[in-house]
PDB file of N, CA, C and O in Angstrom:
ATOM      1  N   MET A   1     -31.426  -3.445 106.959  1.00  0.00           N
ATOM      2  CA  MET A   1     -31.144  -4.322 106.270  1.00  0.00           C
ATOM      3  C   MET A   1     -30.366  -5.550 106.865  1.00  0.00           C
ATOM      4  O   MET A   1     -30.674  -6.734 106.733  1.00  0.00           O
ATOM      5  N   PHE A   2     -29.285  -5.024 107.554  1.00  0.00           N
ATOM      6  CA  PHE A   2     -28.218  -5.984 108.278  1.00  0.00           C
ATOM      7  C   PHE A   2     -28.818  -5.680 109.871  1.00  0.00           C
ATOM      8  O   PHE A   2     -29.243  -4.660 110.414  1.00  0.00           O
ATOM      9  N   LYS A   3     -28.626  -7.103 110.330  1.00  0.00           N
ATOM     10  CA  LYS A   3     -28.954  -6.825 112.092  1.00  0.00           C
ATOM     11  C   LYS A   3     -27.760  -6.237 112.584  1.00  0.00           C
ATOM     12  O   LYS A   3     -27.728  -5.317 113.401  1.00  0.00           O
ATOM     13  N   ASN A   4     -26.644  -6.869 111.993  1.00  0.00           N
ATOM     14  CA  ASN A   4     -25.229  -5.949 112.903  1.00  0.00           C
ATOM     15  C   ASN A   4     -24.284  -5.990 111.777  1.00  0.00           C
ATOM     16  O   ASN A   4     -24.417  -6.270 110.586  1.00  0.00           O
ATOM     17  N   GLU A   5     -23.343  -5.647 112.466  1.00  0.00           N
ATOM     18  CA  GLU A   5     -21.788  -5.257 111.289  1.00  0.00           C
ATOM     19  C   GLU A   5     -21.117  -6.255 111.154  1.00  0.00           C
ATOM     20  O   GLU A   5     -20.089  -6.120 110.491  1.00  0.00           O
ATOM     21  N   ARG A   6     -21.383  -7.396 111.627  1.00  0.00           N
ATOM     22  CA  ARG A   6     -20.863  -8.775 110.878  1.00  0.00           C
ATOM     23  C   ARG A   6     -21.505  -9.144 109.709  1.00  0.00           C
ATOM     24  O   ARG A   6     -20.868  -9.201 108.658  1.00  0.00           O
ATOM     25  N   ASN A   7     -22.823  -9.432 109.763  1.00  0.00           N
ATOM     26  CA  ASN A   7     -23.450  -9.663 108.623  1.00  0.00           C
ATOM     27  C   ASN A   7     -23.461  -8.550 107.439  1.00  0.00           C
ATOM     28  O   ASN A   7     -23.937  -8.838 106.341  1.00  0.00           O
ATOM     29  N   LYS A   8     -23.027  -7.525 107.654  1.00  0.00           N
ATOM     30  CA  LYS A   8     -22.910  -6.392 106.664  1.00  0.00           C
ATOM     31  C   LYS A   8     -21.762  -6.760 105.622  1.00  0.00           C
ATOM     32  O   LYS A   8     -21.697  -6.924 104.404  1.00  0.00           O
ATOM     33  N   ARG A   9     -20.869  -6.809 106.731  1.00  0.00           N
ATOM     34  CA  ARG A   9     -19.328  -7.189 106.101  1.00  0.00           C
ATOM     35  C   ARG A   9     -19.054  -8.563 105.307  1.00  0.00           C
ATOM     36  O   ARG A   9     -18.324  -8.690 104.324  1.00  0.00           O
ATOM     37  N   LEU A  10     -19.823  -9.586 105.972  1.00  0.00           N
ATOM     38  CA  LEU A  10     -20.082 -10.839 105.508  1.00  0.00           C
ATOM     39  C   LEU A  10     -20.923 -10.626 103.976  1.00  0.00           C
ATOM     40  O   LEU A  10     -20.542 -11.312 103.028  1.00  0.00           O
ATOM     41  N   PHE A  11     -21.793  -9.889 103.831  1.00  0.00           N
ATOM     42  CA  PHE A  11     -22.283  -9.816 102.520  1.00  0.00           C
ATOM     43  C   PHE A  11     -21.742  -9.332 101.733  1.00  0.00           C
ATOM     44  O   PHE A  11     -21.919  -9.823 100.618  1.00  0.00           O
ATOM     45  N   HIS A  12     -20.889  -8.247 101.822  1.00  0.00           N
ATOM     46  CA  HIS A  12     -20.005  -7.337 101.006  1.00  0.00           C
ATOM     47  C   HIS A  12     -18.976  -7.950 100.705  1.00  0.00           C
ATOM     48  O   HIS A  12     -18.500  -7.609  99.622  1.00  0.00           O
ATOM     49  N   ILE A  13     -18.421  -8.764 101.271  1.00  0.00           N
ATOM     50  CA  ILE A  13     -17.133  -9.789 101.224  1.00  0.00           C
ATOM     51  C   ILE A  13     -17.676 -10.942 100.052  1.00  0.00           C
ATOM     52  O   ILE A  13     -16.935 -11.216  99.107  1.00  0.00           O
ATOM     53  N   PHE A  14     -18.804 -11.484 100.172  1.00  0.00           N
ATOM     54  CA  PHE A  14     -19.289 -12.656  99.492  1.00  0.00           C
ATOM     55  C   PHE A  14     -19.935 -11.976  98.039  1.00  0.00           C
ATOM     56  O   PHE A  14     -19.656 -12.514  96.967  1.00  0.00           O
ATOM     57  N   SER A  15     -20.651 -10.984  98.077  1.00  0.00           N
ATOM     58  CA  SER A  15     -21.069 -10.157  96.911  1.00  0.00           C
ATOM     59  C   SER A  15     -20.034  -9.724  96.101  1.00  0.00           C
ATOM     60  O   SER A  15     -20.314  -9.584  94.910  1.00  0.00           O
ATOM     61  N   ASN A  16     -18.763  -9.447  96.505  1.00  0.00           N
ATOM     62  CA  ASN A  16     -17.756  -8.734  95.700  1.00  0.00           C
ATOM     63  C   ASN A  16     -16.983 -10.005  95.377  1.00  0.00           C
ATOM     64  O   ASN A  16     -16.322  -9.805  94.359  1.00  0.00           O
ATOM     65  N   LEU A  17     -16.811 -11.235  95.853  1.00  0.00           N
ATOM     66  CA  LEU A  17     -16.525 -12.539  95.494  1.00  0.00           C
ATOM     67  C   LEU A  17     -17.014 -12.930  94.213  1.00  0.00           C
ATOM     68  O   LEU A  17     -16.366 -13.296  93.233  1.00  0.00           O
ATOM     69  N   PHE A  18     -18.409 -12.787  94.373  1.00  0.00           N
ATOM     70  CA  PHE A  18     -19.289 -13.331  93.232  1.00  0.00           C
ATOM     71  C   PHE A  18     -18.947 -12.329  91.873  1.00  0.00           C
ATOM     72  O   PHE A  18     -18.649 -12.788  90.770  1.00  0.00           O
ATOM     73  N   ILE A  19     -19.037 -11.080  92.143  1.00  0.00           N
ATOM     74  CA  ILE A  19     -18.813 -10.023  91.349  1.00  0.00           C
ATOM     75  C   ILE A  19     -17.341 -10.194  90.519  1.00  0.00           C
ATOM     76  O   ILE A  19     -17.194 -10.185  89.297  1.00  0.00           O
ATOM     77  N   ALA A  20     -16.399 -10.337  91.460  1.00  0.00           N
ATOM     78  CA  ALA A  20     -14.862 -10.805  90.732  1.00  0.00           C
ATOM     79  C   ALA A  20     -14.726 -11.863  89.945  1.00  0.00           C
ATOM     80  O   ALA A  20     -14.016 -11.896  88.939  1.00  0.00           O
ATOM     81  N   CYS A  21     -15.643 -13.085  90.529  1.00  0.00           N
ATOM     82  CA  CYS A  21     -15.675 -14.286  89.492  1.00  0.00           C
ATOM     83  C   CYS A  21     -16.677 -13.944  88.448  1.00  0.00           C
ATOM     84  O   CYS A  21     -16.285 -14.434  87.390  1.00  0.00           O
ATOM     85  N   VAL A  22     -17.607 -13.424  88.319  1.00  0.00           N
ATOM     86  CA  VAL A  22     -18.187 -12.849  87.014  1.00  0.00           C
ATOM     87  C   VAL A  22     -17.608 -12.198  85.821  1.00  0.00           C
ATOM     88  O   VAL A  22     -17.874 -12.389  84.635  1.00  0.00           O
ATOM     89  N   TRP A  23     -16.604 -11.237  86.476  1.00  0.00           N
ATOM     90  CA  TRP A  23     -15.766 -10.368  85.700  1.00  0.00           C
ATOM     91  C   TRP A  23     -14.747 -11.268  85.170  1.00  0.00           C
ATOM     92  O   TRP A  23     -14.546 -11.293  83.956  1.00  0.00           O
ATOM     93  N   THR A  24     -14.008 -12.093  86.064  1.00  0.00           N
ATOM     94  CA  THR A  24     -12.902 -13.060  85.489  1.00  0.00           C
ATOM     95  C   THR A  24     -13.766 -13.989  84.434  1.00  0.00           C
ATOM     96  O   THR A  24     -13.252 -14.107  83.322  1.00  0.00           O
ATOM     97  N   TRP A  25     -14.748 -14.516  84.611  1.00  0.00           N
ATOM     98  CA  TRP A  25     -15.359 -15.287  83.429  1.00  0.00           C
ATOM     99  C   TRP A  25     -15.433 -14.437  82.114  1.00  0.00           C
ATOM    100  O   TRP A  25     -14.914 -14.810  81.063  1.00  0.00           O
ATOM    101  N   ILE A  26     -16.061 -13.365  82.250  1.00  0.00           N
ATOM    102  CA  ILE A  26     -16.002 -12.397  80.945  1.00  0.00           C
ATOM    103  C   ILE A  26     -14.771 -12.038  80.555  1.00  0.00           C
ATOM    104  O   ILE A  26     -14.660 -11.791  79.354  1.00  0.00           O
ATOM    105  N   LEU A  27     -13.676 -11.923  81.323  1.00  0.00           N
ATOM    106  CA  LEU A  27     -12.291 -11.728  80.842  1.00  0.00           C
ATOM    107  C   LEU A  27     -11.673 -12.881  79.796  1.00  0.00           C
ATOM    108  O   LEU A  27     -11.072 -12.858  78.722  1.00  0.00           O
ATOM    109  N   TYR A  28     -12.201 -13.976  80.790  1.00  0.00           N
ATOM    110  CA  TYR A  28     -11.992 -15.382  79.970  1.00  0.00           C
ATOM    111  C   TYR A  28     -12.541 -15.634  78.579  1.00  0.00           C
ATOM    112  O   TYR A  28     -11.849 -15.938  77.607  1.00  0.00           O
ATOM    113  N   VAL A  29     -13.922 -15.469  78.584  1.00  0.00           N
ATOM    114  CA  VAL A  29     -14.529 -15.404  77.450  1.00  0.00           C
ATOM    115  C   VAL A  29     -14.006 -14.627  76.485  1.00  0.00           C
ATOM    116  O   VAL A  29     -13.588 -15.043  75.404  1.00  0.00           O
ATOM    117  N   GLN A  30     -14.024 -13.200  76.947  1.00  0.00           N
ATOM    118  CA  GLN A  30     -13.293 -12.318  76.051  1.00  0.00           C
ATOM    119  C   GLN A  30     -11.981 -12.591  75.434  1.00  0.00           C
ATOM    120  O   GLN A  30     -11.881 -12.256  74.253  1.00  0.00           O
ATOM    121  N   SER A  31     -10.908 -13.160  76.025  1.00  0.00           N
ATOM    122  CA  SER A  31      -9.574 -13.767  75.637  1.00  0.00           C
ATOM    123  C   SER A  31      -9.747 -14.797  74.809  1.00  0.00           C
ATOM    124  O   SER A  31      -8.790 -15.083  74.090  1.00  0.00           O
ATOM    125  N   GLN A  32     -10.794 -15.473  74.720  1.00  0.00           N
ATOM    126  CA  GLN A  32     -10.657 -16.740  73.762  1.00  0.00           C
ATOM    127  C   GLN A  32     -11.360 -16.402  72.342  1.00  0.00           C
ATOM    128  O   GLN A  32     -11.443 -17.279  71.483  1.00  0.00           O
ATOM    129  N   ILE A  33     -11.926 -14.927  72.102  1.00  0.00           N
ATOM    130  CA  ILE A  33     -12.248 -14.538  70.692  1.00  0.00           C
ATOM    131  C   ILE A  33     -11.138 -13.918  70.257  1.00  0.00           C
ATOM    132  O   ILE A  33     -10.397 -13.208  70.936  1.00  0.00           O
ATOM    133  N   GLU A  34     -10.980 -14.304  68.644  1.00  0.00           N
ATOM    134  CA  GLU A  34     -10.058 -13.547  67.885  1.00  0.00           C
ATOM    135  C   GLU A  34     -10.901 -12.926  67.006  1.00  0.00           C
ATOM    136  O   GLU A  34     -11.776 -13.526  66.382  1.00  0.00           O
ATOM    137  N   TYR A  35     -10.600 -11.312  66.892  1.00  0.00           N
ATOM    138  CA  TYR A  35     -11.075 -10.550  65.746  1.00  0.00           C
ATOM    139  C   TYR A  35     -10.268 -10.408  64.891  1.00  0.00           C
ATOM    140  O   TYR A  35      -9.072 -10.615  65.098  1.00  0.00           O
ATOM    141  N   SER A  36     -10.757 -10.013  63.708  1.00  0.00           N
ATOM    142  CA  SER A  36      -9.920 -10.024  62.512  1.00  0.00           C
ATOM    143  C   SER A  36      -9.187  -8.252  62.006  1.00  0.00           C
ATOM    144  O   SER A  36      -8.300  -7.990  61.193  1.00  0.00           O
ATOM    145  N   THR A  37      -9.973  -7.384  62.845  1.00  0.00           N
ATOM    146  CA  THR A  37      -9.223  -6.045  62.413  1.00  0.00           C
ATOM    147  C   THR A  37      -8.683  -5.442  63.462  1.00  0.00           C
ATOM    148  O   THR A  37      -9.051  -5.729  64.601  1.00  0.00           O
ATOM    149  N   THR A  38      -7.775  -4.561  63.226  1.00  0.00           N
ATOM    150  CA  THR A  38      -7.249  -4.090  64.225  1.00  0.00           C
ATOM    151  C   THR A  38      -7.889  -3.200  65.290  1.00  0.00           C
ATOM    152  O   THR A  38      -7.436  -3.105  66.430  1.00  0.00           O
ATOM    153  N   LEU A  39      -8.980  -2.550  64.844  1.00  0.00           N
ATOM    154  CA  LEU A  39      -9.688  -1.804  65.499  1.00  0.00           C
ATOM    155  C   LEU A  39     -10.384  -2.449  66.732  1.00  0.00           C
ATOM    156  O   LEU A  39     -10.470  -2.003  67.876  1.00  0.00           O
ATOM    157  N   GLU A  40     -10.931  -3.793  66.126  1.00  0.00           N
ATOM    158  CA  GLU A  40     -11.782  -4.622  67.019  1.00  0.00           C
ATOM    159  C   GLU A  40     -10.532  -5.278  67.969  1.00  0.00           C
ATOM    160  O   GLU A  40     -10.835  -5.380  69.158  1.00  0.00           O
ATOM    161  N   THR A  41      -9.550  -5.609  67.702  1.00  0.00           N
ATOM    162  CA  THR A  41      -8.383  -6.070  68.595  1.00  0.00           C
ATOM    163  C   THR A  41      -8.171  -4.945  69.685  1.00  0.00           C
ATOM    164  O   THR A  41      -8.318  -5.318  70.849  1.00  0.00           O
ATOM    165  N   ASP A  42      -7.805  -3.457  69.444  1.00  0.00           N
ATOM    166  CA  ASP A  42      -7.647  -2.765  69.874  1.00  0.00           C
ATOM    167  C   ASP A  42      -8.536  -2.519  71.191  1.00  0.00           C
ATOM    168  O   ASP A  42      -8.211  -2.356  72.367  1.00  0.00           O
ATOM    169  N   PHE A  43      -9.816  -2.554  70.524  1.00  0.00           N
ATOM    170  CA  PHE A  43     -11.065  -2.101  71.538  1.00  0.00           C
ATOM    171  C   PHE A  43     -11.101  -3.393  72.472  1.00  0.00           C
ATOM    172  O   PHE A  43     -11.518  -3.273  73.624  1.00  0.00           O
ATOM    173  N   GLN A  44     -10.576  -4.891  71.887  1.00  0.00           N
ATOM    174  CA  GLN A  44     -10.568  -5.989  73.346  1.00  0.00           C
ATOM    175  C   GLN A  44      -9.771  -5.900  74.171  1.00  0.00           C
ATOM    176  O   GLN A  44      -9.928  -6.163  75.364  1.00  0.00           O
ATOM    177  N   LYS A  45      -8.473  -5.383  73.457  1.00  0.00           N
ATOM    178  CA  LYS A  45      -7.436  -5.246  74.916  1.00  0.00           C
ATOM    179  C   LYS A  45      -7.877  -4.013  75.858  1.00  0.00           C
ATOM    180  O   LYS A  45      -7.946  -4.101  77.084  1.00  0.00           O
ATOM    181  N   ALA A  46      -8.147  -2.924  75.160  1.00  0.00           N
ATOM    182  CA  ALA A  46      -8.788  -1.707  75.962  1.00  0.00           C
ATOM    183  C   ALA A  46      -9.762  -2.461  77.182  1.00  0.00           C
ATOM    184  O   ALA A  46      -9.536  -2.343  78.387  1.00  0.00           O
ATOM    185  N   TYR A  47     -10.741  -3.152  76.667  1.00  0.00           N
ATOM    186  CA  TYR A  47     -11.760  -3.968  77.018  1.00  0.00           C
ATOM    187  C   TYR A  47     -11.313  -4.812  78.562  1.00  0.00           C
ATOM    188  O   TYR A  47     -11.780  -4.652  79.689  1.00  0.00           O
ATOM    189  N   MET A  48     -10.288  -5.693  78.100  1.00  0.00           N
ATOM    190  CA  MET A  48      -9.520  -6.720  79.046  1.00  0.00           C
ATOM    191  C   MET A  48      -9.027  -5.683  80.323  1.00  0.00           C
ATOM    192  O   MET A  48      -9.412  -5.746  81.491  1.00  0.00           O
ATOM    193  N   PHE A  49      -8.470  -5.127  79.984  1.00  0.00           N
ATOM    194  CA  PHE A  49      -7.372  -3.948  80.833  1.00  0.00           C
ATOM    195  C   PHE A  49      -8.396  -3.331  81.532  1.00  0.00           C
ATOM    196  O   PHE A  49      -8.094  -3.150  82.711  1.00  0.00           O
ATOM    197  N   VAL A  50      -9.513  -2.938  81.218  1.00  0.00           N
ATOM    198  CA  VAL A  50     -10.654  -2.083  82.078  1.00  0.00           C
ATOM    199  C   VAL A  50     -11.106  -3.279  83.157  1.00  0.00           C
ATOM    200  O   VAL A  50     -11.102  -3.136  84.380  1.00  0.00           O
ATOM    201  N   LEU A  51     -11.460  -4.380  82.501  1.00  0.00           N
ATOM    202  CA  LEU A  51     -12.022  -5.726  83.272  1.00  0.00           C
ATOM    203  C   LEU A  51     -10.645  -6.090  84.467  1.00  0.00           C
ATOM    204  O   LEU A  51     -10.908  -6.022  85.668  1.00  0.00           O
ATOM    205  N   VAL A  52      -9.558  -6.375  84.118  1.00  0.00           N
ATOM    206  CA  VAL A  52      -8.459  -6.606  84.914  1.00  0.00           C
ATOM    207  C   VAL A  52      -8.501  -5.500  86.160  1.00  0.00           C
ATOM    208  O   VAL A  52      -8.348  -5.773  87.350  1.00  0.00           O
ATOM    209  N   ILE A  53      -8.748  -4.181  85.586  1.00  0.00           N
ATOM    210  CA  ILE A  53      -8.631  -3.043  86.571  1.00  0.00           C
ATOM    211  C   ILE A  53      -9.914  -3.448  87.665  1.00  0.00           C
ATOM    212  O   ILE A  53      -9.639  -3.746  88.828  1.00  0.00           O
ATOM    213  N   PHE A  54     -11.053  -3.430  87.268  1.00  0.00           N
ATOM    214  CA  PHE A  54     -12.290  -3.630  87.942  1.00  0.00           C
ATOM    215  C   PHE A  54     -12.209  -5.081  88.933  1.00  0.00           C
ATOM    216  O   PHE A  54     -12.877  -5.142  89.965  1.00  0.00           O
ATOM    217  N   ILE A  55     -11.420  -6.094  88.543  1.00  0.00           N
ATOM    218  CA  ILE A  55     -11.077  -7.063  89.452  1.00  0.00           C
ATOM    219  C   ILE A  55     -10.193  -7.005  90.463  1.00  0.00           C
ATOM    220  O   ILE A  55     -10.146  -7.806  91.397  1.00  0.00           O
ATOM    221  N   ILE A  56      -9.537  -6.140  90.310  1.00  0.00           N
ATOM    222  CA  ILE A  56      -8.430  -5.701  91.278  1.00  0.00           C
ATOM    223  C   ILE A  56      -8.972  -4.884  92.437  1.00  0.00           C
ATOM    224  O   ILE A  56      -8.706  -4.989  93.635  1.00  0.00           O
ATOM    225  N   ALA A  57     -10.013  -3.823  91.646  1.00  0.00           N
ATOM    226  CA  ALA A  57     -10.384  -3.253  92.518  1.00  0.00           C
ATOM    227  C   ALA A  57     -11.369  -4.176  93.576  1.00  0.00           C
ATOM    228  O   ALA A  57     -11.304  -4.160  94.805  1.00  0.00           O
ATOM    229  N   THR A  58     -12.253  -4.946  92.766  1.00  0.00           N
ATOM    230  CA  THR A  58     -13.096  -5.577  93.777  1.00  0.00           C
ATOM    231  C   THR A  58     -12.156  -6.424  94.890  1.00  0.00           C
ATOM    232  O   THR A  58     -12.338  -6.402  96.107  1.00  0.00           O
ATOM    233  N   ILE A  59     -11.105  -7.177  94.177  1.00  0.00           N
ATOM    234  CA  ILE A  59     -10.302  -8.107  95.575  1.00  0.00           C
ATOM    235  C   ILE A  59      -9.834  -6.899  96.601  1.00  0.00           C
ATOM    236  O   ILE A  59      -9.790  -7.171  97.800  1.00  0.00           O
ATOM    237  N   ILE A  60      -9.502  -5.636  96.178  1.00  0.00           N
ATOM    238  CA  ILE A  60      -9.267  -4.564  97.162  1.00  0.00           C
ATOM    239  C   ILE A  60     -10.278  -4.399  98.285  1.00  0.00           C
ATOM    240  O   ILE A  60     -10.070  -4.352  99.497  1.00  0.00           O
ATOM    241  N   ARG A  61     -11.471  -4.318  97.576  1.00  0.00           N
ATOM    242  CA  ARG A  61     -12.564  -4.059  98.437  1.00  0.00           C
ATOM    243  C   ARG A  61     -12.900  -5.070  99.390  1.00  0.00           C
ATOM    244  O   ARG A  61     -13.170  -4.800 100.560  1.00  0.00           O
ATOM    245  N   MET A  62     -12.889  -6.547  98.789  1.00  0.00           N
ATOM    246  CA  MET A  62     -12.948  -7.519  99.672  1.00  0.00           C
ATOM    247  C   MET A  62     -12.035  -7.680 100.663  1.00  0.00           C
ATOM    248  O   MET A  62     -12.379  -8.358 101.631  1.00  0.00           O
ATOM    249  N   GLY A  63     -10.772  -7.132 100.633  1.00  0.00           N
ATOM    250  CA  GLY A  63      -9.958  -6.833 101.704  1.00  0.00           C
ATOM    251  C   GLY A  63     -10.251  -5.795 102.539  1.00  0.00           C
ATOM    252  O   GLY A  63     -10.083  -5.983 103.744  1.00  0.00           O
ATOM    253  N   TYR A  64     -10.567  -4.966 102.237  1.00  0.00           N
ATOM    254  CA  TYR A  64     -11.178  -3.861 103.016  1.00  0.00           C
ATOM    255  C   TYR A  64     -12.229  -4.403 104.083  1.00  0.00           C
ATOM    256  O   TYR A  64     -12.079  -4.538 105.297  1.00  0.00           O
ATOM    257  N   HIS A  65     -13.223  -4.647 103.364  1.00  0.00           N
ATOM    258  CA  HIS A  65     -14.165  -5.546 104.294  1.00  0.00           C
ATOM    259  C   HIS A  65     -13.790  -6.646 105.120  1.00  0.00           C
ATOM    260  O   HIS A  65     -14.388  -6.796 106.185  1.00  0.00           O
ATOM    261  N   PHE A  66     -13.018  -7.322 104.832  1.00  0.00           N
ATOM    262  CA  PHE A  66     -12.417  -8.327 105.674  1.00  0.00           C
ATOM    263  C   PHE A  66     -11.670  -7.798 107.114  1.00  0.00           C
ATOM    264  O   PHE A  66     -11.697  -8.246 108.260  1.00  0.00           O
ATOM    265  N   HIS A  67     -11.033  -6.704 106.534  1.00  0.00           N
ATOM    266  CA  HIS A  67     -10.218  -6.080 107.524  1.00  0.00           C
ATOM    267  C   HIS A  67     -11.306  -5.379 108.541  1.00  0.00           C
ATOM    268  O   HIS A  67     -11.133  -5.528 109.750  1.00  0.00           O
ATOM    269  N   LYS A  68     -12.206  -4.764 108.152  1.00  0.00           N
ATOM    270  CA  LYS A  68     -13.181  -3.976 108.935  1.00  0.00           C
ATOM    271  C   LYS A  68     -13.979  -5.242 109.957  1.00  0.00           C
ATOM    272  O   LYS A  68     -14.169  -5.049 111.158  1.00  0.00           O
ATOM    273  N   LEU A  69     -14.311  -6.289 109.382  1.00  0.00           N
ATOM    274  CA  LEU A  69     -14.803  -7.250 110.171  1.00  0.00           C
ATOM    275  C   LEU A  69     -14.096  -7.950 111.304  1.00  0.00           C
ATOM    276  O   LEU A  69     -14.527  -8.445 112.345  1.00  0.00           O
ATOM    277  N   ARG A  70     -12.741  -7.834 110.739  1.00  0.00           N
ATOM    278  CA  ARG A  70     -11.949  -8.480 111.860  1.00  0.00           C
ATOM    279  C   ARG A  70     -12.007  -7.453 113.158  1.00  0.00           C
ATOM    280  O   ARG A  70     -12.189  -7.668 114.357  1.00  0.00           O
ATOM    281  N   LYS A  71     -11.765  -6.212 112.379  1.00  0.00           N
ATOM    282  CA  LYS A  71     -11.739  -5.200 113.594  1.00  0.00           C
ATOM    283  C   LYS A  71     -12.726  -5.187 114.405  1.00  0.00           C
ATOM    284  O   LYS A  71     -12.469  -5.474 115.574  1.00  0.00           O
ATOM    285  N   TYR A  72     -13.971  -4.894 114.082  1.00  0.00           N
ATOM    286  CA  TYR A  72     -15.513  -5.549 114.438  1.00  0.00           C
ATOM    287  C   TYR A  72     -15.331  -6.704 115.442  1.00  0.00           C
ATOM    288  O   TYR A  72     -15.703  -6.645 116.614  1.00  0.00           O
ATOM    289  N   THR A  73     -14.842  -7.550 114.983  1.00  0.00           N
ATOM    290  CA  THR A  73     -14.877  -9.012 115.766  1.00  0.00           C
ATOM    291  C   THR A  73     -13.899  -8.782 117.027  1.00  0.00           C
ATOM    292  O   THR A  73     -14.152  -9.047 118.202  1.00  0.00           O
ATOM    293  N   THR A  74     -12.760  -8.241 116.513  1.00  0.00           N
ATOM    294  CA  THR A  74     -11.563  -8.100 117.999  1.00  0.00           C
ATOM    295  C   THR A  74     -12.273  -7.043 119.036  1.00  0.00           C
ATOM    296  O   THR A  74     -12.123  -7.057 120.257  1.00  0.00           O
ATOM    297  N   ALA A  75     -12.864  -6.367 118.484  1.00  0.00           N
ATOM    298  CA  ALA A  75     -13.694  -5.139 119.451  1.00  0.00           C
ATOM    299  C   ALA A  75     -14.688  -5.786 120.129  1.00  0.00           C
ATOM    300  O   ALA A  75     -14.825  -5.515 121.322  1.00  0.00           O
ATOM    301  N   LYS A  76     -15.623  -6.823 119.461  1.00  0.00           N
ATOM    302  CA  LYS A  76     -16.609  -7.367 120.162  1.00  0.00           C
ATOM    303  C   LYS A  76     -16.331  -8.108 121.169  1.00  0.00           C
ATOM    304  O   LYS A  76     -16.962  -8.164 122.225  1.00  0.00           O
ATOM    305  N   LYS A  77     -14.867  -9.019 120.716  1.00  0.00           N
ATOM    306  CA  LYS A  77     -14.215  -9.986 121.734  1.00  0.00           C
ATOM    307  C   LYS A  77     -13.763  -9.191 123.108  1.00  0.00           C
ATOM    308  O   LYS A  77     -13.817  -9.691 124.231  1.00  0.00           O
ATOM    309  N   LEU A  78     -13.350  -7.986 122.833  1.00  0.00           N
ATOM    310  CA  LEU A  78     -12.595  -7.043 123.779  1.00  0.00           C
ATOM    311  C   LEU A  78     -13.592  -6.445 125.054  1.00  0.00           C
ATOM    312  O   LEU A  78     -13.288  -6.400 126.246  1.00  0.00           O
ATOM    313  N   SER A  79     -14.992  -5.964 124.358  1.00  0.00           N
ATOM    314  CA  SER A  79     -15.740  -5.485 125.119  1.00  0.00           C
ATOM    315  C   SER A  79     -16.647  -6.717 125.950  1.00  0.00           C
ATOM    316  O   SER A  79     -17.304  -6.339 126.920  1.00  0.00           O
ATOM    317  N   LYS A  80     -16.682  -8.124 125.589  1.00  0.00           N
ATOM    318  CA  LYS A  80     -17.115  -9.265 126.287  1.00  0.00           C
ATOM    319  C   LYS A  80     -16.303  -9.468 127.346  1.00  0.00           C
ATOM    320  O   LYS A  80     -16.783  -9.684 128.459  1.00  0.00           O
ATOM    321  N   SER A  81     -15.084  -9.427 127.148  1.00  0.00           N
ATOM    322  CA  SER A  81     -14.239  -9.482 128.433  1.00  0.00           C
ATOM    323  C   SER A  81     -14.092  -8.771 129.274  1.00  0.00           C
ATOM    324  O   SER A  81     -13.660  -9.137 130.367  1.00  0.00           O
ATOM    325  N   HIS A  82     -14.421  -7.519 128.985  1.00  0.00           N
ATOM    326  CA  HIS A  82     -14.347  -6.586 130.179  1.00  0.00           C
ATOM    327  C   HIS A  82     -15.935  -6.630 130.715  1.00  0.00           C
ATOM    328  O   HIS A  82     -16.272  -5.974 131.701  1.00  0.00           O
TER     329      HIS A  82
END
């Protein structure tokens, strides 16, 4: 699917960024809704907590792929210089 490691990592970085943006938008919309019962409010809080965890995990995955991309780029530069 990908011609090289660089394209693979860039795809993962940008797709994770898109997913994090979608989940952030869902979190924003969910925070604007006011529920009347305690059960609904508690469910909303739990759902928002899970969304925050997903957003954090996605940002960490972006960092991981960025780190791998830098490692690949550095190795490629070193191999060209020799």
